[in-house]
C-alpha positions as CSV (number, residue, x, y, z in Angstrom):
1,M,8.7,19.5,-32.3
2,A,7.6,16.5,-32.4
3,D,10.4,15.1,-31.9
4,V,11.6,17.5,-29.1
5,L,8.0,16.6,-27.1
6,L,9.6,12.7,-27.9
7,Y,12.8,13.3,-26.6
8,T,11.8,14.9,-23.4
9,S,8.5,11.8,-23.0
10,L,11.4,9.1,-23.3
11,F,13.5,11.1,-20.6
12,I,11.1,11.5,-18.3
13,I,9.6,7.5,-18.9
14,W,13.8,6.3,-18.6
15,L,14.4,8.1,-15.8
16,M,11.7,6.4,-13.7
17,L,12.6,2.9,-15.2
18,F,16.4,3.6,-14.2
19,Y,15.2,4.8,-10.9
20,H,13.2,1.9,-10.3
21,M,15.9,-0.4,-10.6
22,F,18.3,1.6,-8.3
23,L,15.1,0.8,-6.1
24,M,15.1,-2.7,-7.1
25,H,18.9,-3.6,-6.7
26,G,18.0,-1.7,-2.6
27,G,15.3,-4.1,-1.9
28,Y,17.6,-7.2,-3.0
29,L,20.9,-6.4,-0.7
30,Y,17.6,-5.8,2.1
31,S,16.6,-9.0,1.8
32,L,19.5,-10.2,2.3
33,K,20.6,-8.7,5.5
34,H,17.1,-8.7,7.4
35,K,17.0,-12.1,8.2
36,K,20.6,-10.8,10.4
37,L,18.7,-8.2,11.8
38,E,16.0,-10.4,12.7
39,K,18.2,-12.9,14.8
40,E,19.5,-10.1,16.7
41,W,16.4,-8.4,18.1
42,T,14.7,-11.8,18.7
43,D,17.9,-12.8,20.6
44,E,18.3,-10.0,22.7
45,P,15.3,-9.7,25.2
46,V,13.2,-6.4,25.3
47,E,10.1,-5.8,27.1
48,L,7.2,-5.3,24.0
49,P,4.6,-2.7,24.8
50,T,0.7,-2.9,25.0
51,V,-0.7,-2.8,21.7
52,S,-4.2,-2.4,21.0
53,I,-5.0,-3.5,17.1
54,L,-8.0,-2.2,15.1
55,I,-10.1,-3.5,12.4
56,P,-12.3,-1.7,10.7
57,A,-15.1,-3.3,9.1
58,H,-18.3,-2.2,7.3
59,N,-20.0,-5.4,6.0
60,E,-17.4,-7.6,6.3
61,D,-19.3,-11.0,7.1
62,V,-17.7,-12.8,4.4
63,V,-14.2,-12.3,5.6
64,I,-14.3,-10.7,9.2
65,E,-14.5,-14.2,11.4
66,Q,-11.3,-15.5,9.9
67,T,-9.6,-12.8,10.6
68,I,-10.6,-12.6,14.2
69,Q,-9.9,-15.9,13.8
70,S,-6.5,-14.9,13.1
71,M,-6.1,-12.6,15.7
72,I,-7.0,-15.0,18.1
73,A,-4.4,-17.6,17.3
74,L,-1.5,-14.4,17.2
75,R,1.8,-15.5,19.6
76,Y,1.6,-12.3,21.3
77,D,1.1,-12.3,25.2
78,K,-3.0,-12.0,25.8
79,T,-2.4,-9.4,28.7
80,K,-0.7,-7.0,26.6
81,L,-3.1,-7.5,23.9
82,E,-6.7,-6.3,22.8
83,V,-8.7,-6.5,19.5
84,I,-11.1,-3.5,18.5
85,V,-13.4,-4.5,15.9
86,I,-14.9,-1.3,14.4
87,N,-18.2,-2.2,13.2
88,D,-19.1,0.8,11.0
89,N,-22.6,0.6,9.8
90,S,-22.7,-2.4,8.4
91,S,-26.3,-3.7,7.6
92,D,-24.7,-7.4,7.7
93,N,-23.5,-9.9,10.1
94,T,-20.4,-8.6,10.8
95,G,-21.3,-6.9,13.9
96,H,-23.0,-9.7,15.1
97,I,-19.9,-12.1,14.6
98,A,-17.3,-10.0,16.3
99,D,-19.9,-9.9,19.1
100,L,-19.8,-13.7,19.4
101,Y,-16.1,-13.8,20.1
102,A,-16.1,-10.8,22.2
103,A,-18.2,-12.7,24.4
104,K,-15.8,-15.7,24.9
105,H,-12.6,-13.7,24.6
106,P,-11.8,-10.5,27.3
107,F,-9.2,-9.1,24.6
108,V,-11.5,-9.1,21.7
109,K,-14.0,-5.6,21.8
110,V,-16.3,-4.1,19.6
111,V,-17.1,-0.5,18.7
112,H,-20.2,-0.7,16.7
113,T,-20.0,3.4,15.6
114,K,-23.2,5.6,16.0
115,P,-24.5,8.9,14.3
116,P,-23.7,11.2,12.9
117,N,-20.2,9.1,13.3
118,I,-21.0,6.4,10.8
119,G,-20.4,5.4,7.3
120,K,-17.4,8.6,6.8
121,G,-15.3,5.5,5.8
122,K,-11.9,3.6,7.0
123,S,-10.5,7.1,8.1
124,G,-13.1,7.4,9.9
125,A,-14.3,3.7,11.5
126,L,-10.5,4.2,12.7
127,N,-10.8,7.3,14.3
128,Q,-13.7,5.8,16.5
129,G,-11.6,2.8,17.3
130,L,-8.7,5.3,18.4
131,K,-10.6,6.3,21.0
132,H,-11.5,2.8,22.7
133,A,-7.6,2.0,22.2
134,T,-5.2,2.1,25.3
135,G,-2.7,-0.2,24.1
136,E,1.3,1.9,23.8
137,V,1.0,0.9,20.3
138,V,-1.5,0.7,17.4
139,V,-1.6,-1.6,14.7
140,V,-4.0,-2.0,12.2
141,Y,-4.9,-4.7,9.9
142,D,-8.0,-4.9,7.5
143,A,-11.2,-6.8,7.5
144,D,-9.9,-9.6,5.2
145,N,-6.4,-9.9,6.7
146,T,-4.9,-13.3,8.3
147,P,-1.9,-12.4,9.6
148,E,0.6,-14.8,10.4
149,P,1.1,-15.6,14.0
150,D,4.4,-13.7,15.0
151,A,2.9,-10.8,12.6
152,V,1.8,-8.5,15.2
153,Y,5.2,-9.6,17.7
154,Y,7.4,-8.4,14.9
155,L,6.0,-5.3,14.0
156,A,6.3,-4.7,18.3
157,L,9.4,-5.3,18.1
158,G,10.7,-3.2,15.9
159,I,9.0,-0.4,17.5
160,A,10.9,-1.6,20.6
161,K,14.4,-1.7,19.3
162,D,14.2,1.1,17.1
163,K,13.2,4.3,19.1
164,K,13.5,6.5,15.9
165,A,11.1,4.6,14.3
166,G,7.1,6.7,14.7
167,A,5.7,3.4,12.8
168,V,6.7,0.0,11.2
169,V,5.6,-1.7,8.0
170,G,5.8,-5.2,7.2
171,K,4.8,-7.4,4.4
172,F,1.9,-8.6,2.9
173,R,0.5,-11.4,0.2
174,V,-2.1,-12.2,-1.3
175,T,-4.4,-15.5,-0.1
176,N,-6.4,-15.4,-3.8
177,A,-3.1,-15.1,-5.8
178,K,-3.9,-18.0,-8.3
179,Q,-7.6,-17.4,-8.1
180,N,-7.6,-16.0,-11.8
181,L,-5.4,-14.1,-14.4
182,L,-6.4,-11.2,-12.9
183,T,-5.4,-12.0,-8.9
184,R,-2.1,-13.5,-10.7
185,L,-0.8,-9.6,-12.1
186,I,-1.5,-8.6,-8.6
187,N,0.4,-10.7,-7.1
188,V,3.2,-9.8,-9.2
189,E,2.6,-6.3,-8.7
190,T,2.3,-6.5,-5.2
191,L,5.7,-8.4,-4.5
192,T,7.2,-6.0,-7.0
193,F,6.2,-3.0,-5.1
194,Q,7.3,-4.3,-1.7
195,W,10.7,-5.1,-2.7
196,L,11.3,-2.5,-4.6
197,A,9.1,1.0,-3.4
198,Q,9.0,-0.3,0.0
199,A,12.3,-2.1,1.2
200,G,14.0,-0.4,-1.6
201,R,13.4,3.2,-0.3
202,W,14.0,1.7,2.9
203,Y,17.4,0.8,2.0
204,W,18.8,3.5,0.4
205,F,16.6,6.4,2.1
206,K,15.4,5.3,5.1
207,M,11.9,6.0,3.5
208,T,8.4,3.3,3.6
209,T,5.1,4.2,3.1
210,I,2.5,2.9,5.9
211,P,0.4,0.4,4.0
212,G,-2.9,-0.1,4.7
213,T,-2.9,-2.5,6.7
214,N,-0.2,-4.6,8.9
215,F,1.9,-1.7,10.3
216,A,2.4,-0.4,13.7
217,I,2.7,3.0,15.1
218,R,2.9,4.5,18.2
219,R,-0.1,5.7,20.0
220,S,1.6,9.0,21.5
221,I,1.9,10.0,17.9
222,L,-1.5,9.4,16.2
223,Q,-2.8,11.5,19.1
224,Q,-0.6,14.1,18.6
225,L,-1.8,14.3,14.9
226,G,-5.2,13.9,16.0
227,G,-5.5,10.7,14.2
228,W,-6.5,10.2,10.6
229,D,-7.4,12.9,7.9
230,E,-11.1,11.3,6.9
231,K,-10.7,13.7,3.7
232,A,-8.2,11.1,2.3
233,L,-8.9,8.4,0.5
234,S,-5.0,6.5,0.9
235,E,-5.2,7.6,4.6
236,D,-2.3,5.7,4.7
237,T,0.0,7.4,2.7
238,E,-1.2,11.0,3.9
239,L,-0.5,9.5,7.8
240,S,3.1,8.7,6.5
241,F,3.5,12.1,5.4
242,R,2.3,13.5,8.5
243,V,4.6,10.6,10.6
244,Y,7.8,12.1,8.9
245,N,7.4,15.4,9.3
246,L,7.0,14.9,13.1
247,G,11.1,13.7,12.6
248,Y,10.6,10.3,12.9
249,Y,11.0,7.5,10.1
250,I,8.7,4.7,9.1
251,R,10.6,1.0,9.5
252,F,10.1,-1.6,6.8
253,F,10.4,-4.9,8.5
254,P,9.4,-7.9,6.2
255,S,9.5,-10.4,9.0
256,A,5.2,-9.2,9.9
257,V,3.6,-11.0,7.1
258,T,-0.4,-10.6,6.9
259,W,-1.9,-12.4,4.3
260,E,-5.3,-10.1,2.7
261,Q,-7.1,-10.7,-0.3
262,E,-7.5,-9.2,-3.7
263,P,-10.2,-8.4,-6.1
264,E,-11.1,-11.2,-8.6
265,T,-12.9,-8.9,-11.2
266,L,-12.0,-6.3,-12.8
267,R,-14.8,-3.8,-11.7
268,V,-13.8,-4.0,-8.7
269,W,-10.0,-3.9,-9.3
270,W,-10.6,-0.5,-11.2
271,K,-13.0,1.2,-8.0
272,Q,-9.9,0.3,-5.9
273,R,-7.3,1.4,-7.7
274,T,-9.2,4.5,-8.5
275,R,-9.9,5.7,-4.9
276,W,-5.8,4.4,-4.5
277,A,-5.1,6.9,-7.7
278,R,-6.9,9.8,-6.3
279,G,-6.1,9.1,-2.5
280,N,-2.6,9.7,-3.5
281,E,-2.9,12.5,-5.7
282,Y,-5.1,14.4,-2.9
283,V,-1.9,13.5,-0.6
284,I,0.6,15.8,-3.5
285,F,-1.3,18.4,-3.8
286,K,-2.4,18.6,0.3
287,Y,1.9,18.8,0.6
288,L,3.0,20.1,-2.4
289,F,3.0,23.6,-0.8
290,S,3.2,23.0,2.3
291,P,6.1,23.8,4.2
292,M,7.8,20.4,5.4
293,K,9.5,20.0,8.8
294,N,11.5,17.1,7.5
295,K,13.3,18.2,4.1
296,T,13.8,14.8,3.8
297,V,10.2,13.7,3.2
298,T,10.3,16.4,0.4
299,F,12.0,13.6,-1.7
300,D,9.2,11.2,-1.3
301,L,6.4,13.6,-2.4
302,F,8.8,14.0,-5.5
303,Y,8.6,10.4,-5.7
304,F,4.6,10.7,-6.1
305,L,4.5,13.7,-7.9
306,F,7.0,11.8,-10.6
307,T,5.3,8.6,-10.5
308,Y,1.6,10.2,-10.8
309,I,1.8,13.4,-12.7
310,L,5.2,13.7,-14.7
311,F,6.0,9.8,-15.4
312,F,2.4,9.6,-16.0
313,S,2.1,12.5,-18.6
314,G,5.3,10.9,-20.0
315,I,3.5,7.9,-21.0
316,I,0.5,9.6,-22.5
317,L,2.7,12.0,-24.4
318,S,4.8,9.5,-26.0
319,H,1.9,7.2,-27.2
320,G,-0.1,10.2,-28.5
321,I,2.8,11.2,-30.3
322,F,2.8,7.4,-31.9
323,V,-0.7,6.7,-32.7
324,S,-0.4,10.4,-34.7
325,N,2.4,9.5,-36.4
326,L,0.7,6.2,-37.5
327,I,-1.9,8.8,-39.1
328,F,0.8,11.8,-40.2
329,D,4.1,11.6,-40.7
330,L,5.7,13.5,-38.2
331,E,9.1,12.8,-39.6
332,L,10.1,11.6,-36.6
333,S,14.6,11.7,-37.0
334,I,14.4,9.5,-33.3
335,G,14.0,5.9,-36.0
336,P,15.6,2.7,-35.1
337,I,16.7,4.3,-31.6
338,S,12.9,4.2,-30.5
339,I,12.4,0.5,-30.9
340,V,15.9,0.4,-29.1
341,L,14.4,2.3,-26.1
342,L,11.2,0.3,-26.3
343,I,12.9,-3.4,-26.2
344,T,15.2,-2.2,-23.7
345,G,12.1,-0.3,-21.3
346,F,10.7,-3.9,-21.6
347,L,13.4,-5.9,-20.5
348,L,14.1,-3.8,-17.6
349,F,10.1,-3.9,-16.4
350,V,10.7,-7.8,-16.6
351,T,14.1,-8.2,-14.7
352,E,12.6,-5.8,-12.0
353,A,9.5,-8.3,-11.6
354,L,11.6,-11.4,-11.9
355,I,13.8,-10.1,-9.2
356,A,11.4,-9.3,-7.2
357,L,9.7,-12.6,-7.7
358,S,13.4,-14.5,-6.7
359,M,13.1,-13.4,-2.6
360,E,9.7,-14.2,-2.2
361,K,10.1,-19.0,-1.7
362,G,8.0,-20.5,-4.8
363,Q,7.4,-17.5,-6.7
364,L,9.9,-17.3,-9.2
365,T,8.2,-19.9,-12.0
366,F,7.9,-20.5,-15.7
367,K,4.2,-19.4,-15.3
368,N,4.8,-16.3,-13.2
369,T,7.4,-15.4,-16.0
370,L,4.5,-15.3,-18.7
371,V,2.5,-13.5,-16.6
372,V,5.3,-11.4,-16.2
373,V,5.5,-10.4,-19.9
374,F,1.6,-10.1,-20.5
375,M,1.0,-7.5,-17.6
376,Y,3.7,-5.0,-19.2
377,F,1.3,-5.0,-22.2
378,T,-1.7,-5.4,-20.4
379,Y,-1.9,-4.4,-17.0
380,S,0.4,-1.7,-17.1
381,Q,-1.5,0.0,-19.8
382,L,-4.1,-0.2,-18.3
383,W,-3.0,1.8,-15.1
384,V,-2.3,4.9,-17.4
385,A,-6.1,5.0,-18.7
386,L,-7.1,4.2,-14.7
387,V,-4.7,7.0,-13.5
388,A,-6.2,9.5,-16.5
389,Y,-9.7,8.6,-14.9
390,A,-8.9,9.7,-11.3
391,T,-7.4,13.0,-12.2
392,V,-10.6,13.5,-13.8
393,L,-12.1,12.9,-10.9
394,E,-9.8,14.5,-8.6
395,I,-10.1,17.9,-10.7
396,R,-14.2,18.0,-10.4
397,R,-14.0,17.4,-6.9
398,V,-11.8,20.0,-6.7
399,V,-13.2,22.2,-8.9
400,F,-17.0,21.4,-7.6
401,K,-16.2,21.1,-4.3
402,Q,-17.7,17.9,-4.3
403,E,-17.9,15.2,-1.0
404,V,-15.4,12.5,-1.3
405,K,-17.3,9.4,-1.2
406,W,-15.4,6.0,0.5
407,Y,-15.7,2.8,-1.7
408,K,-15.2,-0.5,0.5
409,T,-13.5,-3.1,-1.7
410,Q,-15.8,-6.2,-2.2
411,R,-14.6,-9.1,-0.6
412,F,-15.1,-13.1,-2.1
413,K,-16.1,-16.0,0.1
414,Q,-12.5,-18.1,-0.4
415,N,-12.9,-21.8,-0.6
416,T,-11.8,-23.8,2.7
C-alpha cells in the first residue's frame, strides 16, 4: 500500500515538473520572438486609445509619491491619459500627497472613498475608481509601482493591435531584489513565474493570467462583467477567468515593464502569499463546477487545481511517507530509484530557474545560481506549509461563512 501511495505521489510531482519544463521551453521560445513583434507593431502607425490608470491606495504614503511621479513621466499623450488615485480610507498622508499632485497636473485625479464604500479592499477600491474612469482602456498599477516610461504605451499598443485581446499583461521586476536573501528569492520566483507560467502558457495555449498590476483591459469588458469581484482575495485571477469566458484571450506582452517592491520580512511575505493562495483556491472552487462558455479556460482551471490541490497533495503524501519510513519500516520497494528521482527533480528545478534568469539582463550570476539552489531546499518547501495553512483558512471561511478580510501588503521605505 505504501508503495502504491508513493508511486502515485511521485507520478503527480513528476507530471507537474515536466509540464513546467514544457512551459519554460515555450517561454524561452517566446522571448526570442517577442522583440520582432514589438518592432512590427511600433513601426506600423495605429490610433492609440484613451487610457484611465487606476491606482488603489490605502495608507501608502511611504510609496505613493514616487508612484505618481512615475505616472507623470509616462511617455503617453496626456490628452488621452487620466491617472486616478483611489484613496481608500487612508489614515496617513496618502490622500494629501495625491491631492497635491492633482492640483498641479490636470490629468491626475483623486477619488476619496466614502462610507459605506470604504475599507473593502483592493477590489472595492478599483470598483470605486472604475466609476470615474472615462478611458477606452483601463490600466491598473499597485501603489508601490514605478512603471517604465513606455509601459502604458506598450499595454495600449497591444490592445490597439490585437482585437481579440480582452486584456494585455506586462512584465514586472523587483525594485528591492538585492535588499536581503528573502527579496533575492522572491526575485528568482518572480522572473521564473513570468517566463514559465505567463510566457510559456501564452506561447503554447494563448493563455495568461492577469496579475495584480501592470495590465490593461478594455473598459467595455469591465462594464460588461460588472467590475471586480469584491469577495475574491486574488481579484486578478478571478477576473482572468471571466474575461476568457467572454471569448477573449489575455496577451502577455513583456515590453511593458513596471518595477515593484516585494516583502522584506518573512512575516509580510507569509501574509501576502497566504492571501494569494486563498484567493486562487477561491477561484478554483468558484468555477470548478460552473459551466464555462470558453472550453479552453477549463484547461487553465485544471492547471490551478493541479498546482494547489493535486501537486500540493502529492508533495504532502511523499513527504509523509518519507518521514514515516524513517520511524517505521514500510518495506518500500522503490529503493535507489527514489534517490535518482529526487536528484533529477532538483536538477529540473534548477534548470528551469536558470533559464528564466538567462532571459533577463544581468540576472544569470553566480550569486543568483546559489540562491536558486538554496531556494529548492527552503523557500519552495515553505510554500508547501503556506498552502496547507491557506487551505485550512479557506475551509474555515466556507464552513463558518466568515467574511473575507483583505490584507494590504506592508511597504518599506527605500533608500534613494
